[in-house]
N, C-alpha and C positions, 0 to 999 in steps of 0.2 A: 319354246316355253321356258320361262324362268323357273328353275326347280325350287326356288325359295319363296314362292308366293305364300306358302304356309310355313311356319317355322318347324319343319320336320326335325325329328331326332336323327342323330347320326346313324342309328341302326336302320331306321326307315329309309334313309338316303342310300345306305349301302345295299339294302335289299332292292330298292327301286332302280339304282344305277350301277349295280355291280357288274352288269354285262356290257356296259359302255366301254368301248376300247379307247376312244379318244374324244374328249369334250370339245364343244364349240369354241373356237378361238375368238378372243376379243381384242387381239393385238391391233388389228386394223382400225377398229372402232376407237380404241384408246388413243391411237396415234392422231387420228383426226380430231378427237375431242381435246387432246392436249394442244394441238396446233391452234384450234379456235380459242381456247382459254388463254393461251400465252400471247397470241398475235392479233386476234380479231376482237375479242371481248374487251381488252383494255382500251382499244380505240373507241369502241361504243361507249364505254364508261366515261372516258375523258370528255368526248364530245357532248354526251348527254349531261354530264355534270356541269360543264361550262354553260351550255344553252339554258338549262333549267335554273341554274344559279342566277344568270342574268335576268330571267323572268321574275324570280323571287325578289331580287334587288330592285328591279324596276317598279314592281308593285309596292314594295315596302318603303322605298325612298321617294319615288316621284309620282307614280300613278296610283293614287289611293283607290281601293276597290269601291266602285260606285254602282256596279250592276251585278246581276246574278252570274253572268258569264265571267266577269272579273273574279268573283269568288271561286267559281269552278276552275278557271284556269290556274289560279294560285294553288289550289289543292292538287290539281293534276301535276303541276311542277314539283310540289312537295313529294307526291307519291313517286314521281320519276326519279327525283334526286335521291330519295331513300333507296330506291331500287338499284340505281347505279352505284351506290355506296355499298349495299349489301352484296352485290354480285362479285366484286373483286375479293371481298373477305371470304366468300364461299369458295372461290377458286383457290385462294391462298390456303385455306384450311384443307381442301382436298389434296393439294400438292404437298402439304406438310402433315398428313396423317391425323388431321383434326386434333392438333396438339393442345388447343385451348379447352378441350373437354366436351362433355355431353351438353352443357348449357349452351355453348356456342352452336352446336349442331341444331338444337331446337330453335334457338333465338334467330339465327341467321336465315334458316329456311322458313321460319314462321313470318319474319319481317318481309322476306321475299314474296311469300304468298299473299300477305295482306296488301302490299303495294301493287301486286299484280291485279288483284280483284278491284281494289279501289280505283286504280288508274283507268281500267276499262269501263267501270260503271260511271265514273265522272265524265268520260267522253260521251256516254249516252245522255247524261244530264245536260251537257252543253248542247247536244242536238235537240233535246226537248225544250231548252230555253230558247233556242233559235226558232223553233217551231211556233212557240207561243208568241214570241216577239214579232214574227213576220206574218204567219198564217192566221193566228188568233189574236191579232194586235188589239182590237177593240174589246174583246171579251176578257182578255187577260190584263187589262189596264189596272184594275183594282188589285189583283193579285201581285202584279209586278211593282205596285207602289210601295210595298214593304219588302223590297228585293233582298236587302242584306239579311234580315231576320229569316226569311223563307229559305234563302240559298244556304245559309249557315246550318239550318236545321236539316236540310237535305244532305249536306256534306257530312254532318255528324251521323246521320242514318246510314250513309254509304260506308263510312269507316267502320261503324259497328257491324254492318252486314259482312264486310270483308274480314273483320276479325272473327266472326262466328264461323264463316266458311273456312277459315284457316286453322280453327281449333284442332282438327285431326293432325295437322302438321306439328303443332306445338306439343300435342299429347303423345303421338306415336313415333315421331322421329327420334332415333337414338344413335349414339356412337357405339359401335360394337366391332369386334374383331371376328371375322368369319372363322368357323371351325375348320379342322384339317380336311374333313370330307367336303365341306362346302368350297374350300379353296381349291381342292384338286379338280373339281368340276369346271373351274374357270381357268386353271393354270396347268400347263402341260408339265411343269416341273414343280416339285414340292418346295415350298419356302417356309421356313420356320418363322420368319419375320413377316407374316401376312399383314398388310396395311389395314388400318381401321376403315370402316365404312360408316356413312351417315345416311340412313335411309329408314323407311318404315320398318318397325319391329313389333311383332304381335305375339301374344301369348296363347292365342286360340285360333284354330282354323276358321271358325265362323267369323270372327272379327277381321281376320286377314282377308277373306273373300269379300266381305261387305265393304271394307275400307278401300281395298285395291280396285274396286269397281266404282264406289261412290265418289272418291276424291277426284280422279280424272274426269268422271262424268260431270260433276258439278263445275269443274274448271271449263269444260267445253260448253256446258249449258249456260251457266251464269257469267262466266268470264269471257265468252265470245258470242254465242248465239243470241243471248238476250240483248247485249249492247248492239249487235249487228241488226237485229229486228227493229229496235228503237231508232237507231240511226237511219235505217232504210226507210222507215215510215216517215220520220220527221223531215229528213232531207229531201225525199221525193216530193213531199207536200210543199217544202220551201222552194224547190226548183219550179214547180208548177206555178206557184204564186209569183215568183220573180219573172218567169217568162211572160206572164200576162202583163207585166208592167211595161214591156217594150221600151226599155231604157238601156243604154250602153253599159252604164255602171252596174245595173242589175244583171246583165248578161255576164259581166266579168265576175260578179258574185256567184253565178251559177257554176262557172268554171272552178272557182275556189271550192265550192261545196263538193263538186264531183271529184276534185283532187283529194279532198279529205277522206271521202268514202273509199275511193280506189286504193289509196295508200293504206288505209286501215285493213281492207280486205287482203291486199297483196302481202302485207306483213304478217297477219295473224291467221288467215285461213289455211295456208299449207300446214302449219304446225298443228292446228286443231283438228284437221282432217287426219293427220298421222296419229295424233293422240287418240282420237276416236277409234281408228282402226286398231290400234294397239290395245285399247281397253276391251273392245269386242272380242279379240282373239287372245286375251291375256292368259286364259286357262286352257287353251287348246295346244296340242302338240304340233310343233313346226320344225321344218328343216333348218339346219344351221344357216344356210345361205339366205333363206327368207327372213329369219329372225335378225340376222346381221343387217340386211337391207332396211328393215323397219326401224331398227335402232339408229342406223346412220341417218335415215331420213328425219327422224325426230331430233337428232342432235343438230343437223344443219338447219332445219326449219325453225328450231327454237332460237338459234342465233339470228335468223332473219326477223323473228318477232321482237328480239331485243332492240333492233334498229329503230323501232317505232318510238322508243323513249327519246332518241335523238331528234326525231322529226317533229315531235309534238310542239316544241317551241316555235318552229318555223311554220307549222300548219295552223296553229291556233293563236299564237301571240304575236309574232313578228309580222304576220300577214295583215294585221290591222294598222290603219294609218295612224291613229292616235297613239297606239302602243309604240310604233316605230318612232314617232316624234319624241316621246318620252325617253326612249332608249338612246336616240341620237343626242338628246340633251345630256344624258349621263356621260356619253363618250366625250362631248365637248367639255363638260366640267372636269372630267378626269384629265383631259389633255391640258386644260388651263392650269389645274393644280400641279401637274407634273412639270409644266413649263415654268411656272413660278418657282417650284422647288429646285429645278436645275439652275435657274437664274440665281437663286439664293446660294447654292453651292459654289457657283463661280465667283460670286461677289465675296464670299467668305475668304477666298484666297487673297483678296486685296486688303481688306481691313475688317476687323471684328465689328466695328460699328455699322458698316454697310450690311454685314451678314445679319445682325440683329434687326436692322430696319427691314430687310427683305423678308425675314421670318414673320415680322409683324404684318407685312402686306399679305403674306400667305394666309395668316390667321384671319385677316379681314376678309379675304376672298372666300374662305371657308364659311364664314358667317353669312356672307351674302348669298352663297349658294344654298345655305340652309333654308332660305325662303322658298327655293324652287322645289324642295322636297315635298312641300305640302300642296303644290299646284296639281 
């Protein structure tokens, strides 16, 4: 059990833990956490940033958002890219004693929480949109005729709900330095230069108990179970409808749907099961070995959940034929611009006049390509 679930005074901690001979060691957990933060999470952030940036650029420059799914996919990419930007800043701050101050502690963890909720809920919205488009195609025709307005309202509602669910993080997260008694419970040697922490900080036991139960519970319930139930119902109905079609392309679509669901479950279920178990036993006394095993499980499974932000572009955007066509057009245009630019650089070595002429040709090609942005 974490002895600081309530902000006890040092006198109370001394009275409660005065007979403890040796505190639980956290060195093994810290080593694994540092390894993941320094070698695994940067890869996740780089891949996720590149993939989601390409999705945003494709929608912004080439594929104008024309359907509800397009709007949802664009918002998912925005949520994921904000997530992979906030994560390395959090890691950097943890490694450097939260030197940017209390505001960075609240802001970074708050943004992290907002994008966590919004990303998961938007994936549920995509499954709902696919359900209405395939299973309830006739009944939803009028509703989907005003796709952009409806989908934008849904996205605004999702972001607002994510912000409301993240308010405890903005309010109660603080940068603080553990006291000498608190430090001694976690360190076998006394260190006057105790590093700063960024975590929940409460001023009453009642608030601590309520928030330390409510926050992870809402993350499991709203951030995982609710999207999973919606996706399970919608995609199972979609699969039944597609199987009735008896078409090869529809059977291929079934495999895509199953892949989407299985990847979602494989990435997020382990961490949410560990988080739920931790929440249920948060106020119970545990052996050091058991507590360390639970915390290690949460650290490793959380990294697995991060991987989903890298896979979202592949699962939802690049899997579509139209989106791939637009993306290939981007690559061709970039290649042509780069080729013309290199040609211009080579010609500049011969004469200045040829260099100016080639630069004009590049400008002309850019203007021609501008027409493709609106297609």
